[in-house]
C-alpha positions in Angstrom: -1.8 19.6 2.7 0.7 16.7 2.5 -1.5 14.7 4.9 -4.5 15.1 2.6 -2.5 14.0 -0.4 -1.1 11.1 1.5 -4.6 10.0 2.5 -6.0 10.3 -1.0 -3.1 8.5 -2.6 -3.0 5.9 0.2 -6.7 5.3 -0.3 -6.3 4.8 -4.1 -3.3 2.5 -3.6 -5.3 0.4 -1.0 -8.3 0.3 -3.3 -6.2 -1.0 -6.3 -4.5 -3.5 -4.0 -7.8 -4.8 -2.7 -9.1 -5.1 -6.3 -6.0 -7.1 -7.2 -6.0 -9.4 -4.2 -9.7 -9.5 -3.5 -10.0 -8.3 0.1 -12.7 -5.6 0.0 -12.9 -3.9 3.4 -14.4 -0.4 2.8 -12.9 3.0 2.3 -11.3 3.3 5.7 -9.7 -0.1 5.4 -8.4 0.8 1.9 -6.7 4.0 3.3 -5.2 2.1 6.2 -3.9 -0.7 3.9 -2.5 1.9 1.4 -0.7 3.8 4.1 0.6 0.8 6.0 1.6 -0.8 2.7 3.5 2.3 1.8 5.3 2.2 5.1 6.2 -1.5 4.6 7.4 -0.7 1.1 9.5 2.2 2.4 11.2 0.2 5.0 11.5 -3.2 3.5 11.2 -3.0 -0.3 13.0 0.3 -1.1 16.4 -0.9 0.1 16.0 -4.1 -1.9 14.5 -2.9 -5.2 14.9 0.8 -5.1 12.2 3.3 -6.2 10.7 6.2 -4.3 8.7 6.5 -1.1 5.3 8.2 -1.0 5.7 8.6 2.8 8.5 11.1 2.1 6.4 13.1 -0.4 7.7 11.5 -3.6 4.7 10.9 -5.9 6.6 9.4 -8.8 5.4 6.4 -10.7 8.1 4.2 -9.2 7.1 5.3 -5.7 3.5 4.5 -6.4 4.4 1.1 -7.9 6.5 0.2 -4.9 3.8 1.3 -2.5 1.3 -0.7 -4.4 3.5 -3.8 -4.2 3.8 -3.2 -0.4 0.0 -3.0 -0.1 -0.5 -6.2 -2.1 2.0 -8.0 0.1 0.3 -6.7 3.2 -3.1 -7.8 2.0 -1.7 -11.3 1.1 -0.3 -11.6 4.6 -3.6 -10.4 6.2 -5.6 -12.9 4.1 -3.2 -15.7 5.1 -3.6 -14.8 8.8 -7.4 -14.3 8.7 -8.4 -17.2 6.4 -5.5 -19.5 6.4 -4.9 -19.0 2.6 -3.7 -16.2 0.3 
């Protein structure tokens, strides 16, 4: 059940991040970006700014915000690598 919730929340986070950055890639890409962004946020951003981690099952507002920030950063890096600009 936690995996299903993680996929749904990851997909929503990836979708919102792609709307903010402008990198539409489809449903599967949104889920991947949301989950990998949550991983990036959990390992890199949580020690720096605090907040929760959706990868550990925390679905608080701070955990979702930190995961969204990680997804946005991931999309900016991907856009920079693919196109040469953010």
